[in-house]
N, C-alpha and C positions, 0 to 999 in steps of 0.2 A: 761047633758048634757053636750056637747059640741060644744061650733062653736068658728071663729076665721071673724076676724072683722080686715081690713088690706085696708088704707086709703092712693091715691096714693096723689098726692100733684104734679099738673106742671102747671109752668111760661109758658103763654101768651103775650107774647110781646104788647099788646094793650087792653088788658083785665080790669075787671076792676077792684074799687081800695084792693077794699078782696084778689084778688086772682096776681091781682100783689105782695100780701107781699108774694105771694107761689114760690121754688125756684121751676130749672130743674133739677126733677131723686132724690125725696126725698119720703120716703114715713116713715111712723104710722104705723108703725104693732103691734093692741092692741087685748091678750086674755085671756082668760081667763085662769088660774092661776094654781090651785086645788080647790081641791074642798068645801078648806074654803071662798072663795070667790073672793080670790084673786086675780089682776092684773098682766098680764103681757106684757112690752113694752120693745121695740127699734122703734129706727129711722137709718134708711138708705140710706145711698145716691148713685147715679151711678143704683137701683140695685142690689148689689151686699157684698159689705162694708158696716158692724151697725158701728154705728157712738156710739151710748148709746145705754142701754138698765137699763132696772128696772122692780123689780115691784110694783104697787101700791093695796092700801088696796075694794080702789072701782073702779071702770073704767073708769068714771071722772076724777079721782085723774091721773090715767094708761094716761089719753088724759093730761092732764097738763102738769104734768114733760115731756107727751114724750116733748109738747109743748116749752119748757125749756129745757129741751135737744139741739134741735134743733135753737132753739134760739141760744144758749149762742156757739153754736159748725158754726154757722151766716146762716149756711140753707135756712136760712126765715127773714123776716124782727121784 
């Protein structure tokens, strides 16, 4: 089984409090990495610049690590 999850975050100036924390042009790409259940993640800004990437044991861990990396890079609040 192979599939790809793409989460694109877009900032809207007068959006809800949750959306206000999202930066323009930031994408989280999270996808299965291998047959052993690992998950690959990367944080991309401006549609092409990979800011961070990694591999996690589970999908939720990959999401959390990508979120932490985006925060560390000051792409999201």
